[in-house]
Backbone as ProteinMPNN parsed JSONL, in Angstrom:
{"seq_chain_A": "MKEEKFKIINFVRELLVMIDKQMDNFPKKDIELKSRIRTNSYDLLEIAYEANTEENIEYKKRMLNKILAKIKVIDFLLNLSYDKEIIPAKKYYKFGNKIDDIAKYTTGWIKSLNKGMVE", "coords_chain_A": {"N_chain_A": [[0.847, -0.992, -0.159], [2.27, 1.301, 0.819], [3.307, 2.242, -1.807], [1.732, 2.763, -3.62], [1.05, 5.2, -2.048], [3.074, 7.206, -2.304], [2.562, 6.838, -4.955], [0.792, 8.283, -5.826], [1.964, 11.083, -4.913], [3.549, 11.365, -6.451], [2.663, 11.51, -9.138], [1.4, 13.806, -8.628], [3.388, 15.405, -8.328], [4.699, 15.155, -11.192], [2.563, 16.354, -12.402], [2.429, 19.258, -11.176], [5.013, 19.966, -12.948], [4.218, 19.93, -15.112], [2.619, 21.789, -15.383], [4.16, 24.269, -14.363], [5.861, 24.567, -16.719], [3.976, 24.509, -18.589], [2.914, 27.439, -17.665], [4.541, 29.486, -18.556], [3.341, 30.387, -20.754], [1.143, 31.163, -20.874], [-1.29, 33.88, -21.454], [-1.364, 37.629, -20.58], [-3.468, 38.64, -19.844], [-5.067, 36.261, -19.218], [-4.409, 36.159, -16.321], [-5.05, 35.353, -14.124], [-6.51, 32.751, -14.527], [-4.073, 31.417, -14.596], [-2.659, 31.407, -11.794], [-4.68, 30.49, -10.372], [-4.865, 28.33, -11.351], [-1.874, 26.94, -10.833], [-1.766, 27.566, -7.508], [-3.98, 25.874, -6.989], [-2.564, 23.386, -7.513], [-0.652, 22.834, -6.178], [-1.548, 23.635, -3.611], [-2.843, 20.874, -3.988], [-0.751, 19.269, -3.837], [0.522, 19.154, -1.517], [-2.082, 18.674, 0.406], [-1.801, 15.571, -0.348], [0.251, 14.753, 1.027], [0.033, 15.494, 3.366], [-1.74, 14.079, 3.825], [-0.921, 11.308, 3.182], [0.741, 11.203, 5.592], [-1.002, 11.353, 7.567], [-2.381, 9.38, 10.988], [-4.579, 8.909, 11.306], [-7.703, 7.583, 10.146], [-9.845, 8.538, 9.76], [-9.961, 10.836, 9.296], [-8.022, 10.826, 7.558], [-9.021, 9.524, 5.105], [-10.62, 11.891, 4.335], [-8.874, 14.143, 3.958], [-7.835, 12.331, 1.176], [-10.452, 12.442, -0.148], [-10.798, 15.107, -0.429], [-8.352, 15.575, -1.952], [-9.31, 14.479, -4.528], [-11.676, 16.121, -4.782], [-9.721, 18.752, -5.187], [-8.861, 17.871, -8.056], [-10.977, 17.605, -9.546], [-11.172, 20.698, -9.499], [-9.21, 21.282, -10.484], [-8.938, 20.109, -13.237], [-10.908, 21.601, -14.483], [-10.237, 23.999, -15.08], [-8.166, 23.622, -16.76], [-9.631, 22.922, -18.412], [-10.799, 25.374, -19.015], [-8.78, 26.452, -19.946], [-8.029, 25.564, -22.151], [-10.518, 25.412, -23.817], [-10.033, 28.311, -23.989], [-7.992, 28.27, -26.039], [-5.533, 28.377, -25.028], [-4.074, 26.098, -23.933], [-2.383, 23.848, -25.942], [-4.061, 20.909, -27.43], [-2.802, 18.421, -27.258], [-1.761, 18.85, -24.957], [-3.19, 19.359, -23.57], [-4.621, 16.601, -22.497], [-2.396, 15.102, -22.327], [-2.36, 16.443, -19.539], [-4.438, 15.732, -18.993], [-4.416, 12.866, -18.581], [-2.553, 12.751, -16.146], [-3.823, 13.875, -14.504], [-6.035, 11.629, -14.358], [-4.776, 9.303, -13.753], [-4.078, 10.177, -10.643], [-6.082, 10.528, -10.0], [-7.746, 7.387, -10.03], [-5.663, 6.537, -8.621], [-6.007, 7.561, -5.948], [-8.941, 6.772, -5.87], [-8.518, 4.042, -5.465], [-6.768, 3.728, -3.103], [-8.847, 5.286, -0.8], [-10.752, 3.295, -1.559], [-9.541, 1.538, 0.013], [-8.56, 1.613, 2.605], [-11.161, 1.666, 3.15], [-12.017, -0.98, 2.936], [-10.302, -2.106, 4.75], [-11.517, -1.724, 7.365], [-13.317, -2.404, 7.665], [-12.909, -5.282, 7.845]], "CA_chain_A": [[0.161, 0.193, 0.101], [3.139, 2.789, 0.601], [4.213, 2.215, -3.168], [0.603, 3.468, -4.258], [0.682, 6.362, -1.603], [3.695, 7.093, -2.817], [2.781, 6.605, -6.043], [0.24, 9.495, -5.799], [2.668, 12.148, -5.028], [5.353, 11.446, -7.633], [1.818, 12.181, -9.869], [0.732, 14.93, -8.508], [4.817, 16.237, -9.012], [4.687, 15.151, -12.483], [1.522, 17.375, -13.265], [3.065, 20.436, -11.419], [6.434, 20.161, -13.855], [4.419, 19.966, -16.295], [1.9, 22.752, -15.493], [4.703, 24.829, -14.399], [6.342, 24.156, -17.923], [3.229, 25.306, -19.896], [2.547, 28.458, -17.793], [4.961, 30.05, -19.299], [2.715, 30.245, -22.505], [-0.194, 32.061, -20.408], [-1.31, 35.208, -21.416], [-1.467, 38.121, -19.335], [-5.072, 38.529, -19.499], [-5.149, 35.367, -17.712], [-3.27, 35.35, -14.792], [-5.837, 35.168, -12.618], [-6.853, 31.37, -14.248], [-2.432, 31.073, -14.518], [-2.447, 31.607, -10.893], [-5.487, 29.484, -9.899], [-3.775, 26.652, -11.335], [-0.707, 27.125, -10.198], [-2.377, 27.503, -6.642], [-5.0, 23.886, -6.806], [-1.919, 22.268, -7.69], [0.561, 22.884, -4.833], [-2.57, 22.577, -2.731], [-3.033, 19.223, -4.019], [1.02, 18.169, -3.473], [0.241, 19.611, 0.17], [-2.481, 18.019, 0.458], [-1.408, 14.548, -0.877], [1.806, 14.428, 1.589], [-0.355, 15.118, 4.344], [-2.84, 12.397, 3.924], [0.603, 10.171, 3.217], [1.725, 10.83, 6.825], [-2.257, 11.501, 8.677], [-2.314, 7.532, 11.258], [-6.383, 8.873, 11.322], [-7.882, 6.738, 9.693], [-11.236, 8.806, 9.034], [-8.802, 12.125, 8.774], [-7.116, 10.743, 6.459], [-9.874, 9.951, 4.091], [-11.197, 12.998, 4.426], [-7.818, 14.56, 3.412], [-8.004, 12.077, 0.015], [-11.374, 13.215, -0.529], [-10.265, 16.507, -0.6], [-7.738, 15.214, -3.323], [-10.413, 14.121, -5.364], [-12.135, 17.627, -5.233], [-9.035, 19.774, -5.685], [-8.163, 17.237, -9.387], [-11.85, 18.309, -9.973], [-11.262, 21.769, -9.399], [-7.745, 21.766, -11.307], [-9.761, 19.421, -14.811], [-11.818, 21.726, -14.9], [-9.263, 25.393, -14.974], [-7.54, 23.187, -17.383], [-10.524, 22.579, -19.422], [-11.219, 26.373, -19.921], [-7.129, 27.243, -20.722], [-8.408, 24.568, -23.389], [-11.419, 26.155, -24.191], [-9.606, 29.501, -24.395], [-6.866, 28.049, -26.76], [-4.409, 28.879, -24.116], [-3.317, 25.2, -23.74], [-2.794, 23.002, -27.117], [-4.94, 19.668, -27.58], [-2.242, 17.515, -27.163], [-0.834, 19.029, -23.891], [-4.541, 19.19, -22.189], [-4.492, 15.026, -23.196], [-1.782, 14.908, -21.376], [-3.094, 16.983, -18.258], [-5.846, 14.707, -18.502], [-3.588, 11.773, -18.036], [-2.354, 12.507, -15.216], [-5.295, 13.849, -13.554], [-6.731, 10.342, -14.16], [-3.789, 8.984, -12.797], [-4.176, 10.528, -9.599], [-8.211, 10.312, -9.239], [-7.581, 6.419, -9.776], [-5.048, 5.923, -7.199], [-6.171, 8.096, -4.892], [-9.729, 6.356, -5.483], [-7.968, 2.824, -4.845], [-6.166, 4.037, -1.663], [-9.849, 5.332, -0.036], [-11.472, 1.797, -1.217], [-8.534, 0.415, 0.72], [-8.854, 2.078, 3.8], [-12.465, 1.134, 3.589], [-11.772, -2.539, 2.987], [-9.392, -2.433, 6.23], [-11.844, -1.083, 8.024], [-14.547, -3.479, 7.366], [-12.155, -6.57, 8.312]], "C_chain_A": [[1.155, 1.395, 0.047], [3.228, 2.214, -0.712], [3.068, 3.28, -3.228], [0.239, 4.941, -3.517], [1.791, 7.197, -2.051], [3.414, 8.145, -4.451], [1.734, 8.052, -6.67], [0.56, 10.748, -5.601], [3.596, 12.307, -6.628], [3.966, 11.767, -8.79], [1.731, 13.177, -10.36], [2.341, 15.774, -8.833], [5.086, 16.271, -10.402], [3.718, 16.407, -12.939], [2.25, 18.591, -12.937], [4.302, 20.62, -12.274], [5.695, 20.675, -14.898], [3.633, 21.226, -16.565], [2.571, 24.215, -15.192], [5.48, 25.171, -15.898], [5.349, 25.123, -18.79], [2.345, 26.556, -18.851], [3.135, 29.543, -18.265], [4.158, 30.782, -20.747], [1.159, 31.687, -22.7], [-0.518, 33.741, -20.675], [-1.568, 36.305, -20.596], [-2.805, 38.534, -19.016], [-5.828, 37.737, -18.798], [-4.909, 35.048, -17.151], [-3.854, 35.384, -14.448], [-6.248, 33.014, -13.087], [-5.527, 30.806, -13.938], [-2.391, 30.926, -12.755], [-3.511, 30.766, -10.224], [-5.227, 28.273, -10.094], [-2.67, 26.537, -11.086], [-0.882, 26.461, -8.328], [-2.929, 25.851, -5.88], [-3.621, 23.125, -6.869], [-0.929, 22.329, -6.99], [-0.394, 22.722, -3.875], [-2.708, 21.034, -2.701], [-1.811, 18.47, -3.296], [0.833, 17.976, -1.906], [-0.615, 18.456, 0.693], [-2.853, 16.055, 0.832], [0.233, 14.033, 0.231], [0.62, 14.531, 2.942], [-1.216, 13.985, 4.669], [-1.527, 11.394, 3.438], [0.874, 9.731, 4.954], [0.44, 10.517, 8.625], [-2.025, 9.255, 9.137], [-4.468, 7.774, 11.346], [-7.074, 8.431, 10.385], [-9.266, 7.553, 8.931], [-10.587, 10.511, 8.124], [-8.383, 12.123, 7.201], [-7.795, 10.288, 5.022], [-10.603, 11.04, 4.065], [-9.804, 14.019, 3.583], [-8.134, 13.406, 1.618], [-9.636, 12.567, -1.048], [-11.485, 14.651, -0.986], [-9.506, 16.656, -1.605], [-8.441, 14.841, -4.188], [-11.407, 15.045, -6.004], [-11.065, 18.549, -5.864], [-8.716, 19.032, -7.411], [-9.519, 17.769, -9.673], [-12.262, 19.851, -10.465], [-10.101, 22.373, -11.051], [-8.118, 21.25, -12.96], [-10.331, 20.39, -15.015], [-11.137, 23.402, -15.629], [-8.877, 25.131, -16.402], [-8.267, 23.584, -18.842], [-11.307, 24.059, -20.002], [-9.729, 27.378, -20.175], [-7.467, 26.815, -21.82], [-9.254, 25.163, -24.554], [-11.159, 27.485, -24.89], [-8.292, 29.396, -25.909], [-5.561, 28.371, -26.287], [-3.398, 27.564, -24.056], [-3.498, 24.338, -25.343], [-3.808, 21.858, -26.654], [-3.865, 19.016, -26.84], [-1.778, 17.803, -25.356], [-2.209, 19.237, -22.709], [-4.551, 17.897, -22.385], [-3.682, 14.839, -21.466], [-1.824, 15.655, -19.892], [-3.812, 15.64, -17.691], [-5.633, 13.134, -17.663], [-3.332, 11.601, -16.472], [-2.998, 12.415, -13.928], [-6.049, 12.595, -13.171], [-6.172, 9.571, -13.258], [-4.177, 9.124, -11.052], [-5.434, 9.958, -8.843], [-8.058, 8.478, -9.053], [-6.931, 5.781, -8.89], [-5.584, 6.065, -5.8], [-8.465, 7.314, -4.666], [-9.371, 4.87, -4.774], [-7.61, 3.356, -3.581], [-7.337, 4.51, -0.532], [-10.64, 4.065, -0.119], [-10.538, 0.957, -0.409], [-8.511, -0.002, 2.453], [-10.627, 1.744, 4.289], [-12.833, -0.554, 3.503], [-11.048, -2.663, 4.257], [-10.33, -2.419, 7.542], [-12.964, -2.075, 8.537], [-13.745, -4.737, 8.037], [-12.093, -6.078, 10.138]], "O_chain_A": [[0.919, 2.369, -0.667], [3.197, 1.022, -0.409], [3.285, 4.462, -2.963], [-0.551, 5.741, -4.018], [1.307, 8.308, -2.264], [3.734, 9.256, -4.876], [1.94, 8.658, -7.721], [-0.222, 11.634, -5.946], [4.015, 13.142, -7.43], [4.44, 12.565, -9.599], [1.816, 13.629, -11.502], [2.33, 16.743, -9.592], [5.642, 17.255, -10.89], [4.092, 17.286, -13.715], [2.768, 19.2, -13.874], [4.64, 21.803, -12.236], [6.109, 21.601, -15.594], [3.761, 21.803, -17.645], [1.979, 25.238, -15.536], [5.624, 26.384, -16.05], [5.664, 26.115, -19.447], [1.156, 26.7, -19.138], [2.473, 30.566, -18.442], [4.627, 31.616, -21.522], [0.607, 32.419, -23.521], [0.051, 34.646, -20.063], [-2.162, 35.91, -19.592], [-3.141, 38.745, -17.851], [-6.785, 37.99, -18.067], [-4.909, 33.839, -16.919], [-3.291, 35.717, -13.405], [-6.252, 32.146, -12.215], [-5.493, 29.849, -13.165], [-1.839, 29.847, -12.538], [-3.016, 30.21, -9.244], [-5.299, 27.323, -9.315], [-2.471, 25.329, -11.22], [-0.405, 25.412, -7.895], [-2.59, 25.127, -4.944], [-3.596, 22.114, -6.168], [-0.065, 21.562, -7.414], [-0.272, 21.719, -3.173], [-2.693, 20.24, -1.76], [-1.809, 17.511, -2.525], [0.961, 16.941, -1.251], [-0.143, 17.479, 1.274], [-3.583, 15.473, 1.634], [1.009, 13.102, 0.014], [0.397, 13.453, 3.493], [-1.26, 13.216, 5.63], [-1.961, 10.277, 3.722], [1.093, 8.634, 5.467], [0.585, 10.041, 9.751], [-1.757, 8.304, 8.402], [-5.329, 6.898, 11.419], [-7.003, 9.23, 9.451], [-9.659, 7.271, 7.799], [-10.714, 11.01, 7.006], [-8.389, 12.878, 6.228], [-7.268, 10.595, 3.953], [-11.623, 10.761, 3.435], [-10.091, 14.552, 2.511], [-8.823, 14.064, 0.839], [-9.752, 12.889, -2.23], [-12.244, 15.116, -1.837], [-9.669, 17.65, -2.313], [-7.703, 14.974, -5.165], [-11.881, 14.995, -7.139], [-11.33, 19.111, -6.926], [-8.229, 19.907, -8.126], [-9.295, 18.81, -10.29], [-13.103, 20.227, -11.281], [-10.141, 23.185, -11.976], [-7.644, 21.911, -13.883], [-10.525, 20.362, -16.23], [-11.646, 23.838, -16.661], [-9.076, 25.988, -17.262], [-7.869, 24.169, -19.849], [-12.083, 24.113, -20.956], [-9.637, 28.569, -20.472], [-7.28, 27.606, -22.744], [-8.945, 25.36, -25.73], [-11.698, 27.858, -25.932], [-7.889, 30.355, -26.567], [-4.607, 28.607, -27.029], [-2.178, 27.725, -24.104], [-4.615, 24.219, -25.845], [-4.323, 21.931, -25.539], [-4.024, 19.056, -25.62], [-1.5, 16.837, -24.646], [-2.196, 19.253, -21.478], [-3.853, 18.361, -23.287], [-4.015, 14.626, -20.301], [-1.051, 15.136, -19.087], [-3.811, 14.934, -16.683], [-6.215, 12.542, -16.754], [-3.722, 10.688, -15.743], [-2.973, 11.683, -12.939], [-6.579, 12.405, -12.076], [-6.701, 9.163, -12.224], [-4.518, 8.151, -10.38], [-5.703, 9.348, -7.808], [-8.254, 8.11, -7.894], [-7.297, 4.731, -8.361], [-5.656, 5.261, -4.871], [-9.106, 7.394, -3.618], [-9.863, 4.563, -3.688], [-8.608, 3.368, -2.86], [-7.04, 4.251, 0.635], [-11.189, 3.629, 0.894], [-10.773, -0.232, -0.194], [-8.476, -1.011, 3.157], [-11.113, 1.634, 5.415], [-13.811, -1.122, 3.988], [-11.421, -3.662, 4.873], [-10.002, -2.979, 8.588], [-13.291, -2.347, 9.692], [-14.339, -5.106, 9.05], [-11.561, -6.823, 10.961]]}, "name": "protein", "num_of_chains": 1, "seq": "MKEEKFKIINFVRELLVMIDKQMDNFPKKDIELKSRIRTNSYDLLEIAYEANTEENIEYKKRMLNKILAKIKVIDFLLNLSYDKEIIPAKKYYKFGNKIDDIAKYTTGWIKSLNKGMVE"}
């Protein structure tokens, strides 16, 4: 299970690197959108680290659900960037794949915690 937790953090780190590289191309008029994508992405990393170190299972599950909520916000912001033609389709799909990986592993982590509580 530890490997899965670290995979999430690695996926988030990779997403952050991708976002940071793409942020250079944002027009000045969309500075707020750029700021929100960055802020939410760094928040996502912080929440993932907190969930990874938390011992209280219920609190950990709340943190994992926060990860899923942040992912949806980031996905929306990236979709908006794509719709405004700030990021190209190829990059948007790469972001989407990384976001899907984070969501998939986070959901699996939640399921394993729920399973552990039933036993």
